[in-house]
C-alpha positions in Angstrom: 115.4 82.7 82.1 117.3 84.0 85.2 115.5 84.7 88.4 116.0 88.3 88.2 114.0 88.2 84.8 111.4 86.3 86.5 111.3 88.8 89.5 111.0 91.7 87.3 108.2 90.1 85.3 106.3 89.1 88.4 106.7 92.7 89.8 105.2 94.2 86.7 102.1 91.8 87.0 101.7 92.5 90.5 101.9 96.4 89.8 99.5 96.1 86.9 96.9 94.1 88.8 97.0 96.3 91.8 96.4 99.2 89.5 93.2 97.2 87.9 94.9 97.4 84.6 94.4 94.3 82.1 97.4 93.1 79.7 95.2 94.3 76.8 95.0 97.8 78.3 98.7 98.0 79.2 99.4 96.9 75.7 97.4 100.1 74.5 99.3 102.4 77.0 102.7 100.9 76.4 102.6 100.2 72.6 104.0 96.7 73.2 102.0 93.6 72.2 100.0 91.5 74.7 102.1 88.4 73.7 105.2 90.5 74.7 103.6 91.6 77.9 102.5 88.1 78.9 106.1 86.7 78.1 107.5 89.4 80.0 105.3 88.9 83.3 106.0 85.1 83.2 109.6 85.7 83.0 109.8 83.9 79.7 111.3 87.1 77.9 114.4 89.1 78.5 112.9 92.5 78.5 114.7 95.5 76.9 115.5 98.7 78.9 113.4 100.5 76.3 110.4 98.3 76.8 110.8 98.5 80.6 110.7 102.1 80.3 107.5 102.0 78.3 105.8 99.8 81.0 107.1 102.0 83.7 105.5 105.1 81.9 102.2 103.2 81.2 102.0 102.2 84.8 103.0 105.5 86.1 105.7 104.3 88.3 109.5 105.0 88.8 112.2 102.5 88.6 112.8 102.3 92.4 109.1 101.1 92.7 109.6 98.5 90.3 112.7 97.1 92.0 111.5 97.7 95.4 110.7 94.2 97.1 111.0 94.9 100.7 107.9 97.0 101.1 105.0 95.4 99.2 102.5 97.5 101.1 103.1 100.3 98.6 100.8 98.5 95.9 97.8 97.8 98.0 97.9 94.3 97.4 94.8 92.1 98.0 94.8 88.6 99.6 95.1 87.0 96.2 98.1 89.1 95.1 99.9 88.2 98.2 99.2 84.4 97.9 100.5 84.6 94.2 103.7 86.1 95.6 104.6 82.5 97.2 104.5 80.7 93.9 107.9 81.9 92.6 109.3 80.9 96.0 108.1 77.3 95.4 108.6 76.5 91.8 112.2 75.4 92.0 111.7 73.4 95.2 111.4 69.7 95.3 108.4 68.1 96.5 109.8 67.2 99.8 110.7 70.9 100.5 107.3 71.9 99.5 105.5 69.4 101.9 108.0 70.7 104.6 107.0 74.2 104.0 103.3 73.6 103.9 103.7 71.6 107.3 105.5 74.7 108.9 102.7 77.1 107.5 100.1 74.7 108.7 101.6 74.7 112.1 101.9 78.5 112.1 98.1 78.8 111.1 97.1 76.3 113.9 99.2 78.2 116.6 97.9 81.6 115.3 94.3 80.4 115.2 94.6 78.9 118.8 95.6 82.6 119.8 98.9 81.4 121.3 101.1 84.2 119.9 103.9 83.5 122.3 104.7 80.4 120.3 105.0 82.4 117.0 
């Protein structure tokens, strides 16, 4: 599937989790099967506009909230959800790129822990 389909699925999952709703409950609220929702959240299914509307109604969100990626603070994410947001960025990278990014993150963390914010 396309990166856009994956991003939409990921956003649905993040919103659902931020609201404390299970896939089972979202299935009940939207009238869509759990399998359909699971496939959608993983980006394995090309969701129809009709189904997308049902999900947005069940989650009580407006279209702009689903497609808003700049301001993730809107959703009251917890630490785990923020960490999960990194996975889609890494999935299509090769192992050398991932190691390089890990090194950068480690250097950032080390600098941050030393309290030398001038280097950041």
